[in-house]
C-alpha positions in Angstrom: -0.2 0.1 0.0 3.0 2.4 0.8 3.9 2.1 -2.5 0.8 3.2 -4.4 1.0 6.9 -5.9 -1.8 9.2 -5.6 -3.3 11.4 -8.7 -4.5 14.7 -7.7 -6.7 15.5 -10.7 -9.4 18.1 -11.7 -12.9 17.6 -10.1 -14.2 17.9 -13.7 -11.8 14.6 -14.6 -11.4 16.4 -18.1 -7.7 16.1 -17.4 -8.0 12.2 -17.7 -10.8 11.9 -20.7 -13.6 14.4 -22.1 -15.8 11.7 -22.6 -15.0 10.5 -18.7 -16.8 13.3 -16.8 -20.2 12.7 -19.2 -20.5 9.5 -18.2 -19.9 9.5 -14.9 -22.4 12.2 -14.6 -25.0 10.3 -15.9 -23.9 7.2 -14.2 -24.7 9.2 -11.1 -28.0 10.6 -12.6 -29.5 7.3 -13.9 -28.5 5.1 -10.7 -30.1 8.1 -8.6 -33.3 8.5 -10.7 -33.7 4.6 -10.2 -33.3 4.5 -6.8 -35.7 7.6 -6.4 -38.1 5.8 -8.5 -37.6 2.4 -6.5 -38.3 4.4 -3.3 -41.6 5.8 -4.9 -42.7 2.6 -5.9 -41.8 -0.1 -3.7 -43.8 0.7 -0.5 -47.0 0.4 -2.7 -45.8 -2.9 -4.8 -48.0 -5.7 -4.5 -45.9 -8.1 -4.6 -43.0 -8.0 -2.3 -39.5 -7.9 -3.8 -40.4 -7.4 -7.1 -39.2 -3.7 -6.7 -36.0 -4.6 -6.0 -35.8 -7.3 -8.5 -36.9 -4.8 -11.0 -34.1 -2.6 -9.8 -31.2 -4.9 -10.1 -32.6 -6.3 -13.7 -32.6 -2.3 -14.6 -28.9 -1.8 -13.5 -27.8 -4.5 -15.5 -29.4 -3.1 -18.4 -27.7 0.3 -17.8 -24.2 -1.5 -17.4 -24.6 -2.9 -20.6 -25.3 0.8 -22.3 -22.5 2.2 -20.6 -20.1 -0.3 -21.6 -21.2 0.5 -24.7 -23.4 -2.7 -26.1 -26.5 -0.8 -26.8 -27.5 3.2 -26.5 -28.4 4.6 -23.6 -31.9 5.8 -24.8 -32.8 2.2 -25.7 -31.6 1.3 -22.4 -33.9 3.9 -20.6 -36.7 2.8 -22.6 -36.3 -0.8 -21.6 -35.7 0.1 -18.0 -38.6 2.8 -17.5 -40.8 0.0 -19.2 -39.9 -2.5 -16.4 -40.9 0.1 -13.8 -44.3 0.7 -15.8 -45.3 -3.1 -15.2 -44.9 -3.2 -11.4 -48.3 -3.9 -10.0 -48.9 -1.2 -7.2 -51.7 -0.4 -4.5 -53.3 2.7 -4.4 -51.1 5.7 -3.7 -53.5 7.6 -1.7 -52.1 5.9 1.4 -50.0 8.8 1.6 -47.2 7.3 3.6 -45.2 9.6 6.0 -42.4 10.7 3.8 -38.6 10.4 5.3 -36.0 12.3 3.6 -32.2 10.7 3.9 -29.5 13.2 4.6 -25.7 12.4 5.3 -22.4 11.6 4.0 -22.9 10.5 0.2 -21.1 7.2 0.1 -22.9 6.0 3.5 -26.1 7.5 2.6 -26.1 5.3 -0.7 -24.2 2.4 0.4 -26.8 0.0 2.0 -24.0 -2.1 3.9 -22.6 1.1 5.3 -26.2 2.6 6.6 -27.4 -1.0 7.4 -30.0 -1.1 4.8 -31.5 2.1 6.2 -34.2 2.4 3.3 -35.9 -0.9 3.6 -36.0 -0.3 7.7 -37.6 2.8 7.2 -40.3 1.3 4.6 -41.0 -1.7 6.6 -41.7 0.5 9.3 -44.4 2.4 7.2 -42.5 5.2 5.8 -41.7 6.4 2.3 -38.2 7.2 1.6 -37.1 10.4 -0.2 -33.7 10.4 -1.8 -31.7 13.0 -3.7 -29.4 11.8 -6.6 -25.8 12.8 -6.6 -26.4 14.6 -10.1 -28.7 17.3 -8.2 -26.3 18.1 -5.8 -23.8 18.9 -8.7 -26.5 20.9 -10.1 -27.1 22.9 -6.4 -23.4 23.9 -6.2 -22.9 24.9 -9.7 -23.2 28.6 -9.6 -21.3 29.0 -6.2 -18.7 27.0 -7.1 -18.2 28.9 -10.4 -18.4 32.1 -8.7 -16.0 30.7 -6.2 -13.3 29.3 -8.8 -13.6 32.7 -10.8 -12.7 34.9 -7.3 -9.8 32.2 -6.9 -8.4 32.7 -10.4 -8.9 29.2 -11.5 -10.0 29.9 -15.0 -9.7 26.6 -16.0 -11.8 25.1 -13.6 -14.3 27.3 -14.6 -14.1 27.1 -18.3 -14.0 23.1 -18.3 -16.9 23.0 -15.8 -19.1 25.1 -17.7 -18.3 23.1 -21.0 -19.0 20.1 -19.0 -22.7 21.4 -17.5 -23.6 22.8 -20.9 -23.0 19.3 -22.7 -24.5 17.1 -20.0 -27.9 19.5 -19.5 -28.5 19.2 -23.2 -28.2 15.6 -23.5 -29.9 15.5 -20.2 -33.1 16.5 -22.0 -33.5 13.4 -23.7 -32.7 11.1 -21.4 -35.3 13.0 -18.7 -38.0 12.4 -21.2 -37.7 8.5 -20.4 -38.2 9.0 -16.5 -40.9 11.6 -17.0 -43.0 8.8 -18.3 -43.4 7.8 -14.5 -42.1 10.5 -12.2 -44.6 13.0 -11.0 -42.8 15.9 -10.0 -41.0 18.1 -12.4 -36.9 18.5 -12.4 -36.1 21.2 -9.8 -34.3 24.2 -10.8 -31.4 25.4 -8.2 -31.7 29.3 -9.1 -33.0 30.7 -6.1 -30.5 33.8 -5.1 -28.6 33.8 -2.0 -30.8 36.7 -0.9 -34.0 34.6 -1.0 -32.2 31.9 1.2 -30.0 33.8 3.5 -31.9 37.0 5.5 -29.3 39.7 6.8 -29.3 39.9 10.6 -30.9 36.4 11.4 -28.8 31.6 11.5 -31.9 29.6 12.6 -33.3 32.8 15.0 -29.8 32.7 16.4 -27.0 35.3 16.3 -23.5 33.9 15.2 -21.1 35.4 17.7 -18.7 38.2 16.0 -20.9 38.3 13.2 -24.1 40.3 12.1 -25.2 37.5 9.9 -28.2 35.0 11.0 -30.0 32.6 8.9 -33.8 32.5 8.5 
């Protein structure tokens, strides 16, 4: 282990490959949305275990797409078709919603979080998760401003180029997910002034600062 080197690269991965960051983004997006859809369907499935079986089947389909054995569009069409065929009970039961937060690896790893999602569902809840691709969008503008102030112009240019490319492709892929999604794709463009109010953090004033948060 002491002979292993560490490569410190750019966050965009563009110093390794132009194709790599695009596939990484869509890997996070597809996987995250499959998990999100699974959490939406599984508590209402008529046949116990069917949703998990379909998720595993869908992951194998997407693996073939990322290996280049089929197009991502045809793979997503098959994935969504599989989800559509799951028999569900009436969603009007309106189970309590439970959002999962925390370290990204622990939150999304069933071994590390001790199968938290299934535990919540077995106790009558519906889990709400957020794909990592959504976090990328959340921090996009703040990071661009930060890098520009720090004169990291290569980071700004490469990241903007990457996001422009994936957002264009994303529109095509989201059409498949929209066949079963009930909520629109969120936009993360609220100005900081709308989120943070002057003179107020959770009603408590920060020592040595005039700033608080609403």
